[in-house]
ZAVOFI-106010 format. One record per residue (C-alpha): x negated, y, z negated; residue in three letters. Coordinates in steps of 0.001 Angstrom, whole numbers, plus 500000, padded with zeros to 6 digits. Layout:
ZAVOFI-106010
(node (X,Y,Z),"ALA") ...
END
This chain:
ZAVOFI-106010
(node (499881,500005,499903),"MET") (node (497097,502357,498917),"LYS") (node (495435,501926,502576),"LYS") (node (498613,502305,504221),"VAL") (node (498961,505739,502209),"GLN") (node (495766,506776,503193),"GLU") (node (496133,506003,507072),"GLN") (node (499707,508167,506744),"GLU") (node (497876,511050,505055),"GLN") (node (495529,511220,507886),"ALA") (node (498260,511291,510713),"THR") (node (499232,514408,512080),"HIS") (node (502905,514936,513639),"ILE") (node (504064,517889,515341),"LEU") (node (507658,518397,515012),"VAL") (node (509346,521124,517772),"VAL") (node (512793,522009,517503),"ASP") (node (514334,525462,517881),"ASP") (node (516962,524999,515057),"GLU") (node (515379,525561,511924),"GLN") (node (517543,523517,509654),"ASP") (node (516687,520128,511517),"HIS") (node (513125,521498,511944),"ARG") (node (512682,521713,508261),"ASP") (node (514709,518670,507436),"THR") (node (512519,516302,509341),"VAL") (node (509224,518061,508339),"ALA") (node (510198,517581,504629),"GLU") (node (510940,514004,505152),"LEU") (node (507886,513123,507015),"LEU") (node (505943,515167,504371),"ARG") (node (507386,513266,501148),"ARG") (node (505994,510195,503110),"SER") (node (502600,511230,503129),"GLY") (node (501976,512722,506835),"TYR") (node (500615,516060,507671),"ARG") (node (502973,517788,509509),"VAL") (node (503110,520818,511765),"THR") (node (506147,522608,512853),"THR") (node (506753,524460,516158),"ALA") (node (509933,526222,517019),"SER") (node (509348,526096,520993),"SER") (node (508060,524415,523930),"GLY") (node (505276,527497,524022),"GLY") (node (504450,527162,520252),"ALA") (node (504012,523631,520580),"ALA") (node (501283,523961,523153),"PHE") (node (499551,526383,521175),"ASN") (node (499378,523605,518335),"VAL") (node (498014,521109,520724),"LEU") (node (495619,523108,522178),"GLU") (node (494054,524113,518645),"GLN") (node (494384,520595,516817),"GLU") (node (494660,516928,517542),"HIS") (node (498106,515535,516800),"CYS") (node (498933,511437,516612),"ASP") (node (502362,511895,517272),"LEU") (node (505156,514653,518521),"THR") (node (508830,514673,517480),"LEU") (node (510429,516770,520482),"LEU") (node (513876,518155,520240),"ASP") (node (515363,517927,524031),"ILE") (node (517753,520990,524329),"HIS") (node (515792,524191,523627),"MET") (node (516395,527416,525214),"PRO") (node (513255,528942,527715),"GLU") (node (511683,525549,527726),"MET") (node (513697,522120,527370),"ASP") (node (512261,518977,525967),"GLY") (node (512055,517368,529303),"PHE") (node (509427,519992,530648),"THR") (node (507320,520055,527484),"VAL") (node (507222,516332,527851),"LEU") (node (506231,516713,531669),"THR") (node (503596,519187,530616),"LEU") (node (502096,517142,528026),"ILE") (node (501800,513896,530158),"ARG") (node (500076,516288,532775),"ALA") (node (497690,517358,530334),"HIS") (node (494248,515388,530023),"LYS") (node (494111,515823,526271),"HIS") (node (497827,514909,525341),"THR") (node (498371,512583,528348),"HIS") (node (498519,509639,525962),"ASP") (node (500488,511251,523219),"LEU") (node (503372,509213,521973),"PRO") (node (506494,511435,521905),"VAL") (node (509627,510646,520319),"ILE") (node (512959,512721,521443),"PHE") (node (515589,514200,519152),"LEU") (node (518824,514882,520312),"THR") (node (522328,515460,519460),"GLY") (node (523925,514072,522500),"HIS") (node (524971,510813,521243),"MET") (node (523673,507969,523692),"ARG") (node (523706,510402,527030),"ASP") (node (522401,507654,529563),"ALA") (node (521323,510326,531832),"GLN") (node (519298,511973,529542),"ASP") (node (517817,508734,528112),"MET") (node (516873,507375,531769),"GLU") (node (515318,510931,532803),"ARG") (node (513179,510984,529450),"GLY") (node (511949,507119,530020),"PHE") (node (511147,507882,533577),"GLU") (node (508961,510989,531847),"LEU") (node (507075,508864,529718),"GLY") (node (509210,509338,526614),"VAL") (node (508419,506708,523703),"ASN") (node (511416,506656,521772),"GLU") (node (514645,508296,520966),"TYR") (node (516036,509531,517700),"LEU") (node (519722,511128,517202),"TYR") (node (520939,513953,515011),"LYS") (node (521859,514124,512221),"PRO") (node (518487,512572,511510),"ILE") (node (518823,509414,509508),"ASP") (node (515883,509261,507227),"ALA") (node (515376,505614,507026),"ARG") (node (515670,505272,510532),"GLU") (node (513204,508165,511118),"LEU") (node (510515,506616,509071),"LEU") (node (511131,503396,510510),"VAL") (node (510654,504821,514221),"ARG") (node (507541,506805,513333),"VAL") (node (505628,504025,511393),"ARG") (node (506812,501721,514777),"SER") (node (505484,503938,517204),"ILE") (node (502271,504955,515277),"LEU") (node (501823,500874,514643),"ARG") (node (502184,500138,518639),"LEU") (node (499586,503384,519345),"THR") (node (496800,501965,517111),"THR") (node (497310,498437,518119),"ALA") (node (496962,499815,522128),"GLU") (node (493906,501733,521138),"LYS") (node (492355,498861,519328),"ARG") (node (493059,496572,522451),"LEU") (node (491326,499598,524705),"ARG") (node (488372,499634,522637),"GLN") (node (487862,495573,522785),"LEU") (node (488430,495535,526559),"GLN") (node (486017,498320,526602),"ASN") (node (483369,496403,524550),"ASP") (node (483615,493065,526420),"TYR") (node (483303,494770,529613),"PHE") (node (480218,496791,528582),"SER") (node (478553,493737,527376),"MET") (node (479271,491613,530516),"LEU") (node (478198,494405,532568),"VAL") (node (474696,494473,530358),"HIS") (node (474309,491105,530621),"ASP") (node (474727,491205,534561),"LEU") (node (471901,493866,534764),"ARG") (node (469247,492248,532928),"GLY") (node (468672,489240,535209),"PRO") (node (468938,491654,538080),"LEU") (node (466276,493510,536929),"LEU") (node (463888,490460,537008),"GLY") (node (465011,489650,540309),"ILE") (node (464337,493219,541521),"ALA") (node (460880,492809,539959),"GLY") (node (459443,489695,541431),"PHE") (node (460706,491304,544773),"LEU") (node (458593,494317,544383),"GLU") (node (455328,492087,543473),"MET") (node (456095,489988,546640),"LEU") (node (456356,493053,548691),"LEU") (node (452908,494422,547795),"THR") (node (451232,490887,548154),"ASP") (node (448866,491252,551153),"PRO") (node (449418,487528,552102),"VAL") (node (452879,488180,553073),"MET") (node (453636,488536,556643),"LYS") (node (455674,491202,558390),"ASN") (node (458797,489331,558787),"THR") (node (458554,488251,555366),"GLN") (node (458144,491712,554402),"GLN") (node (460943,492498,556205),"GLU") (node (463473,490071,554563),"ILE") (node (461909,490817,550959),"LEU") (node (462840,494617,551780),"GLN") (node (466340,493497,552726),"ILE") (node (466784,491440,549402),"MET") (node (465048,494632,547353),"MET") (node (467774,497307,549095),"GLU") (node (470553,494817,547988),"SER") (node (469573,493999,544672),"SER") (node (468620,498042,544284),"ASN") (node (472536,498554,545329),"HIS") (node (473810,495964,543198),"MET") (node (472334,497341,540130),"LYS") (node (473661,500727,541114),"SER") (node (477128,499213,541199),"ILE") (node (476259,497914,537595),"ILE") (node (474881,500855,536367),"ASP") (node (478260,503060,537805),"ASP") (node (480470,500326,536114),"ILE") (node (478248,500564,532790),"LEU") (node (478334,504546,532626),"ASP") (node (482025,504663,533235),"LEU") (node (482881,502246,530675),"SER") (node (480581,503954,528127),"LYS") (node (482178,507484,528994),"LEU") (node (485687,506212,528567),"GLU") (node (484985,504275,525224),"ALA") (node (483464,507825,523983),"GLU") (node (480086,506085,523193),"TYR") (node (478166,508227,525387),"VAL") (node (477434,511545,523266),"LYS") (node (476802,514784,525202),"LEU") (node (473061,515516,523852),"ASN") (node (473692,519609,524736),"THR") (node (470785,522304,524919),"THR") (node (470366,525281,526455),"GLU") (node (469359,524790,529911),"ILE") (node (469058,526444,533166),"ASP") (node (471541,525037,535515),"LEU") (node (469330,526048,538381),"LEU") (node (466446,523869,537299),"GLU") (node (468621,520940,536570),"VAL") (node (470019,521473,540150),"VAL") (node (466552,521471,541967),"LYS") (node (465530,518571,539996),"ARG") (node (468491,516423,541222),"ALA") (node (467746,517602,544890),"VAL") (node (464328,516868,544912),"ALA") (node (465055,513217,544255),"ARG") (node (467378,513121,547344),"LEU") (node (465016,514756,549659),"ARG") (node (463634,511411,551198),"PRO") (node (467447,510627,552053),"LEU") (node (467966,513637,553649),"LEU") (node (464743,513341,555714),"ALA") (node (465883,509937,556988),"LYS") (node (469176,511324,558393),"LYS") (node (467377,514807,559766),"SER") (node (470028,516574,557565),"LEU") (node (469525,520361,556581),"THR") (node (470033,521355,553041),"LEU") (node (470486,525106,552236),"VAL") (node (470534,526053,548771),"MET") (node (472293,529159,547740),"LYS") (node (471459,530670,544124),"PRO") (node (472785,533840,543706),"VAL") (node (470389,534613,540920),"SER") (node (466953,533599,539391),"SER") (node (468739,531889,536408),"SER") (node (471592,530498,534997),"ILE") (node (471545,529664,531219),"GLN") (node (474467,527552,529777),"ILE") (node (474727,525041,526424),"ILE") (node (475037,521561,528484),"ALA") (node (473583,517943,528604),"ASP") (node (470784,518355,531295),"ALA") (node (470706,514773,532325),"LYS") (node (474201,514082,532700),"LYS") (node (474367,516963,534769),"LEU") (node (471863,515633,537175),"GLU") (node (473883,512728,537377),"GLN") (node (476988,514410,538617),"VAL") (node (474661,516311,541098),"ILE") (node (472904,513170,542302),"ASP") (node (476515,511666,542825),"ASN") (node (477764,514631,544405),"LEU") (node (474710,515439,546831),"VAL") (node (474312,511726,547460),"GLY") (node (478171,511342,548670),"ASN") (node (477645,514556,551012),"ALA") (node (474288,512700,552403),"VAL") (node (475964,509131,552939),"LYS") (node (479404,510842,554618),"PHE") (node (477500,513368,556773),"THR") (node (476129,512177,560199),"MET") (node (472621,512517,561692),"ILE") (node (471422,516257,562026),"GLY") (node (474218,517529,559718),"GLY") (node (474109,520294,557216),"LYS") (node (474676,520448,553320),"ILE") (node (475045,523810,551358),"THR") (node (474684,523794,547737),"LEU") (node (475713,526879,545918),"THR") (node (475343,527483,542284),"THR") (node (476542,530734,540942),"THR") (node (477885,532519,537684),"TYR") (node (481699,533651,537664),"ILE") (node (481966,536470,535340),"GLU") (node (485769,537604,535405),"GLY") (node (488918,535417,536442),"PRO") (node (489493,534960,540048),"GLN") (node (492682,533996,541535),"GLN") (node (491534,530601,543130),"ASP") (node (489681,529397,539933),"LEU") (node (492776,530582,537878),"VAL") (node (495065,528229,539438),"SER") (node (492870,525170,538266),"ARG") (node (493218,526767,534649),"GLY") (node (489789,528493,534809),"ILE") (node (489722,532043,533358),"SER") (node (486698,532243,531209),"ASP") (node (483066,532849,532429),"PRO") (node (481658,530024,534185),"VAL") (node (478977,528316,535968),"ALA") (node (480275,527323,539306),"LEU") (node (478557,524385,541345),"VAL") (node (479821,524016,545062),"SER") (node (478295,521241,547562),"ILE") (node (479848,521550,551060),"THR") (node (479068,519219,553711),"ASP") (node (479980,518883,557425),"THR") (node (480883,515309,557427),"GLY") (node (484554,513807,558736),"PRO") (node (486459,515295,555916),"GLY") (node (488911,513546,553643),"ILE") (node (492586,512751,554959),"PRO") (node (495146,514976,552835),"ALA") (node (496470,512016,551142),"LYS") (node (493652,510681,549560),"GLU") (node (492393,514022,547732),"ILE") (node (495018,513898,544871),"ALA") (node (493653,510385,543775),"SER") (node (489673,510649,544787),"LEU") (node (488462,511132,541353),"PHE") (node (490472,507934,539600),"GLU") (node (488707,504941,539311),"LYS") (node (487787,502471,541906),"TYR") (node (489016,505008,544573),"ARG") (node (487127,505518,548068),"GLN") (node (487828,507896,550790),"THR") (node (488373,505939,554380),"SER") (node (485855,508430,555340),"GLY") (node (483476,507957,557914),"ASN") (node (483963,504046,559544),"SER") (node (479939,503850,560288),"GLU") (node (479534,503942,556546),"ILE") (node (479113,499995,555581),"THR") (node (477803,500228,552038),"LEU") (node (480328,502456,550036),"LYS") (node (479661,501213,546791),"GLY") (node (482171,500829,543980),"THR") (node (484143,504090,543960),"GLY") (node (483306,504779,540706),"LEU") (node (480834,507657,541177),"GLY") (node (483653,510375,541490),"LEU") (node (485615,509147,538103),"ALA") (node (481854,509292,536437),"ILE") (node (481456,513144,537885),"CYS") (node (484870,514073,536202),"ARG") (node (484367,512363,532893),"SER") (node (481027,514131,532539),"ILE") (node (482335,517498,533610),"VAL") (node (485337,517245,531483),"GLU") (node (483377,515999,528682),"ALA") (node (481506,519637,529112),"HIS") (node (484836,521379,528947),"GLY") (node (484723,521814,532540),"GLY") (node (486787,521128,535905),"VAL") (node (485936,519184,539037),"ILE") (node (488027,519215,542370),"TRP") (node (487336,519065,546080),"VAL") (node (488859,520960,549355),"GLU") (node (488472,519139,552551),"SER") (node (489795,519233,556281),"GLN") (node (489535,516251,558611),"GLU") (node (486825,517031,561297),"GLY") (node (485039,519447,559387),"ILE") (node (483970,518793,556171),"GLY") (node (484410,518733,552348),"SER") (node (483348,521080,549318),"THR") (node (483069,519364,545913),"PHE") (node (482906,521949,543266),"SER") (node (482616,521851,539582),"PHE") (node (483005,524648,536959),"ALA") (node (481458,524495,533334),"LEU") (node (481713,527077,530474),"PRO") (node (478778,528693,529681),"LEU") (node (478367,528079,526058),"GLY") (node (476449,530855,524382),"LYS") (node (474257,532316,527287),"LYS") (node (474978,534075,530251),"LYS") (node (472920,534578,533541),"GLU") (node (469631,536129,533690),"VAL") (node (469289,538531,536535),"ALA") 
END
């Protein structure tokens, strides 16, 4: 019983209702059971709470002025930080089948009907919280197992690659044998890249990887990442144009993780751009809100990185799901070795972990521009 009470005290519940009597009654019932409770009288006020604090459950009235519960639920499910937040609808419309169907389609977890029965309220709340906890534990177990499996696959592969490298440098080997070994080496490197992608994403999703943030010069990070890709650029006779708008852009971030993002984005541009094409990498500092950035939820000063290629472009129907796991653009039909489709999902995880946003704009037959914006932290541009 003591353990249950401690869990309830650590559980934060948001009660949203425009009627003060109902709001106060529900809040008091929950507080008496040991829950931490915050109340809000409107959808807008609820989002102010959710932006500032973590909540484990929301009790949400459906019929409110200005912004009803359906609208609030839609916004909750659309926001990356509240997408999985459990929601119980509160309604005075007894067993309205149309409302129930609409709510479940939008992702509500449960319904409670006014006037609220105290015992039913607590039973529903505890049930939803237990289910949510069980789902989190299951996802954690899946991530643990998946990471262990992928890690175990990586070890033997590194051994194979090591012996192949030894054979390649053996002067006794004939040219034809070296060619075969080179193909085997490239295949093992490709498999290692796939395994590394899966391992990276599983760690990011399980929040095993913590950002090691320090004050860094974003332009230096970009230059280091691009330097490693110079051989690939030369192999396809691609022109890379770098457009830094200043001598330095200082931000607080994890340099290695950002190098991984740039590696992926520029690497994709190289992969899908035809021989003799052009890639433009722009790094800039945005001080004030710009209309195209505000529409993406970006208003604070940010560092903006954009990679534009002259590749085949991305079909409009594929753009919305491009940053999801295991998604690949149809892209250039001549590309035969496309990987796992995890690279962009990893980029999104890293950028969002920094509090940033990543997106793509593309036109078929013209090319694509992948961009990400990062908050500056404590430092600004050095002119």
